C-alpha positions, 0 to 999 in steps of 0.5 A: 640166317635172316634171309632163310627165314624170310624165304621160308615165310614167303610164298615160295616157302609156303608152297614148298611146305604144302608140296612137301605135305602132299608128297608125303601123303602120296608116298603113304598112298603108294605104300598102302597100294603096295601093302594091299596088293595081295589082301584086297581087290583092285577096287578096294585098293583104289578107293583107299588110295583115292581117300588118302589122295583126297586128304592130301589135296585138302590138307595141302590147300588148307595148309597153303591158305593158312600159312599164306594168309596175312596176320590180322591185327587185333582190333578193339571194337568201340562201345556202341552206347555212350556212358551218359 
């Protein structure tokens, strides 16, 4: 079980989460494209799909960088003035 958690927290796991996020939004874009087939013109459909894909790409990159960033320990700053 510990190996699974370590794999999930490694680069492969983070990449899998980001790819899954992107895949879900690609599926949403495909469904939106099919739903708008009869009610909207091609240009409107493509704009909606491009907006969804842009959100998916930005979200995947943000998720990847957020999960891949090392944790920084809290550091207390030293006082600048002495207590004299």
